[in-house]
N, C-alpha and C positions, 0 to 999 in steps of 0.2 A: 504494499499500500504505499504509495507515495503523492505528492503534492502534484497538480497539475503544472506546476512551474519547475518542477525538476524532473528533468530528462530520465527516462526510464534507462537508458545506456549513455554513459557520458565517455569522452576520448579526449587525449591530449597527444601532440604529437611533438616530440622533442627530438632535434636532430644532434645527434652526437659524433664524437671524434671517429676517425677511421677512413682508409682510403676507398677508392672505388674497386680496385682490386680485392681488398677484403670483403666488400659487399657481396662479391658473388660466393660467397661460403654462407650467407644468411638467407633465410626464408623471409618473406616480404608481403605485403598485403594481407595481414591477418585480419579476419572478420569472425564476428560471432553473432548468431541468430538464435534467440529465444523462441521456443516452438511450443513450450507449455509451462506449468508450475513447477516441472520437475526434470525438464530436458532441455538440451541446448545443443547447437552444432557448431563447430569452429572449423575454418576453412582459412587456407593460406597458400601463397604461391611458393614452390619448390625453390630450393638454393640452387643456383646454377651449377654450383660444383660441392663434391662433399668434401670433408675435412680428410677423411682417410676411407676412400670408397665411396659407395652410394651415400648422398645426403640422409642423415639421420636425424631425428628431432627429439626433444625433450619438452613436455610440457607439465608445468607445475599449475595444479589448481589450488586456491585458497578461499575458504569460506570465511567471510568476515562478520557476519553477524545475521540471525535469524529474523524472523517476523517481529514487528512492533519495535525493533531496534534493540531487543534484548541483548546485553553484553555477553559475548560468549567466546572461548578461545578459538583462535583460528585453526581450522583443521586443514591440513596439508595431504594433498594426493599427487602421485606423479604419474606420467604416462609416457612411454617409451614408443615411438612409431616412426614407421618409413613412408607412410601415406601422407596425403596433404589435406585429409579431413578427418575430423575425429567427433563421433556422437556421443554426448556426456549425457548420462541419465542417472537417475535415485537422487536428484538435487532436492533440495529443501525449498518450499513456496516462499515467497516474499524475501528472497535472501540474496544478499550481495556476493558476487564471487569475481576473484581476479584470477586471470590465468596468464601465464608467462610462457611464452616460446622461444626456444633457442636452439641453435644447431648442436650437435653432439658429436663427440669423437668416438672412436671404436671402443674405447674403455669406458663407456658411458658417461664419460665427463663433459659438462657443457662447455661450449667453447664461444668465447667474444661477447657480444652485446645480444640483449634479448629484447623481445617484443611483448608488452604487456597489454592486456585489454580486461576492462571490468564490467560486467554486466549485471543485472538483477533479473531472478525468476519472477514470473508472474505470481499473483495471489492466488490461493487455492480455489478450486471451482466453486465451493461453498459459498464464496463470497462474491461471486458474480451473478448477476441476473441470468436465466437461460430462457430457451424456448420462447424466442422473439417471433410474435405471429402478427398478421395483418390482416385487414378487412374494408374493401372499399365501403364509404358509406355513400359518396357520389364521386363524380369524376374528379372533385377538388379536395376531397377529404378522406382520410384513411384512419383507420382506428389500431393502434398498435397495443399489443398486450404481451406481457412476458412473465415468468415465473419469479416470484418475488424472493430477495435473499432472506433465508430463516436461519441458517446455522452457520453465522460467521461471527460468533461472540455476541456482540451487540449489533442490532439491526441498523441499517443505513438511515442516514438522516433524510436523504431524498435521493432521487434518480435523475440523472442528465441525460436527456435525449438529444443527440446531435442530428442533424439533417442536412445533406448535401445532394443538390443544390437547393436553398430555401431562402425565403426573403429573411427569415429569422432561423439561425443556424443552430440554436440552442435552446432546449426547453426544461424546466425543472418540475418534477412532481413528486409527491410522497406516495402515490398510488403506483399500481403496477400494470397502469394503462395510459394511455393519451391519445388524444384526437388531434392529428396535425392536418391543419387547413390551408387554403390558398394553393393548393398544388396545381401545376400546369398540366395540360393534358398531353398524352402522348409522351410522357418523360420518365426516365428512370431516376430513382432517389435512392440514397443509400442512408440507411437509419442506424444509428449506433446508441446502445443504451449502456452507461455505466452507474454502479453503486458509487455513491459518495457519502463519507463518514462525517460525523458531527464537527470535525477538525478541517474540514474541506479536502481531505485526501480522497483521491480515487482508486478504487479497485480495478486492476487489469486482470486479463485483457477485455472485459466487457463483452457483449453480444452484439452483432450485426447482421443485417439483411439488405437486398436490393429489391426494390419494387417498383414497377412501372405501370403508371396511371393509364387509363382509358381515353378513348376518343370523348369529345363532347358529346353531351345528351342529345343537342339540336342535330348533330351528324349522323348517330344511330341510334335513335330513340329507343327502340326495343332492345337493343344490346346491354344498356346500361341496367334494366330492369330486370335482365336474366343472368347476368354475370356477377359470380363470385370470384373472389381472387382464386386462381389457379396456378399451377406449376409453370404454366407458359409466362407468366410475370410476377413470379416470385422466386427468389434463389435461395437456397437452403440457408440456414443460420451459419455464422462463421465468427470467428473472434474478432472484437471491434477494432482492435489493433494489428490483426493479422500476424505476421512474423515480424518482430521486432530485431532489426539488425543494426549491428554496430560496424563502421567501416573507418579505419584509422587506429592509431597505435599509439603507445608510449614506448619509445627506444631508450634504454638505458644502457650504458656500459657496465659488463660485469667481468672483471679481469679473469682470464683462464688461470686453471690451478696447476 
């Protein structure tokens, strides 16, 4: 759970010493993608050359804190790999993780500078609204309903509905339903719903769906009376923030041993 002004994933790029010739031994373009409250994927470009043979890498995982910012000693886990993608699972929800990528020698010792990336897993499913549904009331109004959050410690203070493209792109409600008005005909809209705590923090990833409005009633008066939202103009639910990706890195100099 983080504030809307706090980026889910943050990044800093620090250029360190080292010649261009040395850079060919280092991996680059380190990226992380959060895919759930317990999983994420790390990818990077391979080094052009290996220190001793084929390029090999060491990735260190540090768990900084758990949900609600409760202090907790860092947990450190290490991965050894020759691939350029790593799927990480069994992570804790609402938790900040730091991953460090570094080239590795044949004796499993790290070599030269490392690349560091910091990411936060999503909040657990129980803290997010679900099963977002829609029903046309007429060609310019749609009723949205969703399953309320009931098992997340304290109930959310309200839900925030985001609409794109809409004249008013944000709506707040304490209910688990909302009527969006003034929609344009024959237009596809994206609706996202987030639970928000009493302190204004959003729970992620929320829930989203895409809906396409019908033609104006004056154009096809019979169709409006018979049509209920169908699979042809509704796309199934998805996370409101989809997959959160961080591109960029922190490069720091680590002396070889």
